[in-house]
C-alpha positions, 0 to 999 in steps of 0.5 A, a space after each residue: 785664702 792668701 798665706 798672710 791672711 791664713 797665718 793671722 787667722 791661725 794666730 788669732 785662733 791659737 793654732 800656731 802654738 801647735 808643733 810643726 807636725 800638726 800645723 797643716 792638720 790644724 790649718 785644715 781644722 781651723 779653715 773648716 771651722 771658719 768655713 762652717 761659721 761663714 756658711 751658717 752666717 749666710 744661712 742666718 742672714 737669709 732667714 732674717 731679711 734686712 727689712 724685718 723689724 724687731 717688732 715682728 711678732 710670731 704670735 699675733 694673738 688668739 686665732 680668729 678662725 677663717 674670717 678675712 680682714 675687713 678693709 672697707 671701714 668707716 670710723 666716725 671720729 668723735 671728739 675727746 674720746 681717744 678717737 685719735 688713737 683709734 685713727 692711728 690704728 686705721 692709718 697704720 693698717 691701711 698704709 701697711 697694706 696699700 689701702 686708699 683713704 678718704 682724706 679731707 682737703 684740709 684736716 677735717 671733712 668739713 666739720 662742723 658742717 654736715 659732711 658732704 662727699 665733695 669734701 673728700 680729696 679725689 672723690 669722683 662721683 656717686 656709685 664709684 667708690 674708690 676708698 677703703 677707709 674713712 676716719 677723719 673728723 666729720 659731722 656724720 651725714 649718712 647719705 653723703 658718706 654712702 656716696 663715698 664708701 663701699 656698700 659693705 663698709 664696716 661702720 663703727 664709732 666710740 663714745 665717752 662719759 659726758 662728764 669726762 668728755 666735758 672736762 676734756 672739751 673745756 680744757 681743749 676748747 676753752 678759747 674756742 667755744 664762747 660758752 667756755 671762754 666766758 666761764 672762769 672754771 668748768 664748775 662755774 659753767 656747770 652751775 649755770 650753763 644757760 648763763 654762758 651758752 648761746 646756741 647761735 654762736 659758732 663753736 658752742 657745739 663743743 659745750 653741749 651734747 658734743 657726741 650727739 652733734 658729731 653723730 649728726 643729730 640736733 644737739 640743742 633739742 629739748 631732752 625727752 626719753 622718746 627723742 633719746 631712744 629715737 637717736 640711739 635707734 638711728 645710730 644703731 641702724 648704721 653703726 655695727 659697733 660702738 666702743 666705750 672710751 673708758 674701757 679702751 682695751 676691752 674695746 680694742 679686743 671687740 674691734 679686733 674680732 669684729 674686723 678680723 685683724 691681727 693683735 698688733 693692728 690694735 696695739 697702740 700708745 695713747 695719742 693726743 693726750 693732755 698734760 695733767 698736773 693735779 695738786 696733792 689734794 687731787 684738785 686742779 688750780 689756776 696758777 699765776 702766769 705771765 701775760 699771754 701765757 697759757 693758764 691751766 683751766 680749773 676742771 675740779 667739780 663737785 658731785 653736784 656739778 657733775 650731776 648738773 653736767 649730766 643734765 646739761 648733756 642729757 642727750 649725750 648721757 642717754 646715748 652713753 648709757 645705751 651704748 655702755 649697756 650694749 658694749 657690756 652685752 657684747 663682752 658677756 657674749 664674748 666671754 668674761 674670762 676670754 676677754 680678760 686673757 686677751 686684754 692681758 695679751 694686748 697690754 703685755 704686747 703694748 709694754 713690749 713695744 714701748 720698751 723697743 720703741 720709746 724713750 723715757 720709759 714709754 711715757 708721753 712727754 712735752 712737745 718741746 722735749 721731742 728732738 724730732 720736730 716732725 713728730 711733735 704734736 700740734 698744740 691747741 687750746 690752753 693745755 699741753 698736748 703730749 707726744 713720744 720720743 723714739 729710742 735712738 739707734 733703731 734699725 730702719 725697719 723697726 724705726 719705721 714701725 715705731 714711727 707709725 705708732 707715735 706719729 701725730 694725726 696731722 703729720 700722718 695725714 700729710 704722709 698719707 696724702 703725699 703717698 696717695 696724691 703724689 705731686 707731678 713735677 711742673 713742666 719747667 722742672 720736667 724740662 730741667 731734668 
């Protein structure tokens, strides 16, 4: 160690205040301390690799025993059921493990037409499955899906109360579905759906039995108990697990155990949520707005109108009742106290990650408030779709982990597409390089 540097160190440590007789002894002590500190620093840095994220959790939830994580997964992404949040989990899990996704050529797998295997980018031929995870929007078609996915794939989906689904669908597809476009409010539509609904018009499937339609069934069929039971049986033959949107956290615990996944894999922030601005009375109103401005649709309903929507969506209501019942049978079998404990762990972990990752107290914000334009959610319909903004000054590993949790579906699909199908340089550019 150079003399001047040593003298500065001693001065900083207060060693030079000692008498001359103790100078060299003090020097040896100070140098020893400095060396020990440097050595400990090296050891500490080695124990925390630079790639480790602040999100790394030593405890990944209650033990799952000796099971192995499922990596062959087919998720039927139903509309307006929190399915975008579920898809984000699949994207994160698969990306982190280098799995291959059955991605669409665009952003949906041929929807609203029945799914066809050739809608999958990179699909080769039947009997040659090369994909681990499928989850983008489709109208389910079992025979074609089985051409793409391995025979041991785990099939699951999610359902929602048809009344709540109708409210969300009306808000999102007000200008897309002719039946909704003609109605001034959801209540007016509910009072007399036949007045507005024409089954021959494109996109009117959003206005009636949307779950039934997404599962590949005839959503315009006349309701009967026998038909409803048949539809439920058809779905149960394929889908090992059907989650319930209204009990999302309990659904995630059941899913985690079914897939044998760590807790963080099913921790999420709500994605693709719509802005809600109820009046003090709790009702929704349409307020005056400039020409061409988006107007908040009136979603207020009386109890009578809610019952009319259940009748209008009778096939979806039968499906929801059936899978709500089987869902709680699973919870009972899992154990109510055990479920309560694990839901508590899930929520605590979500709050912890929100503090690390998100600004504004972890609450979703309007897209224009998000500084990073690459993570602004796509805006559709007459409602504002909310997103999240990351905390500033995150280390690289933490920022990457947080970004995966809030990246909107469209942008995430593009990221995975670019990784899975990297573009080769053109011959011209190859010569230039």
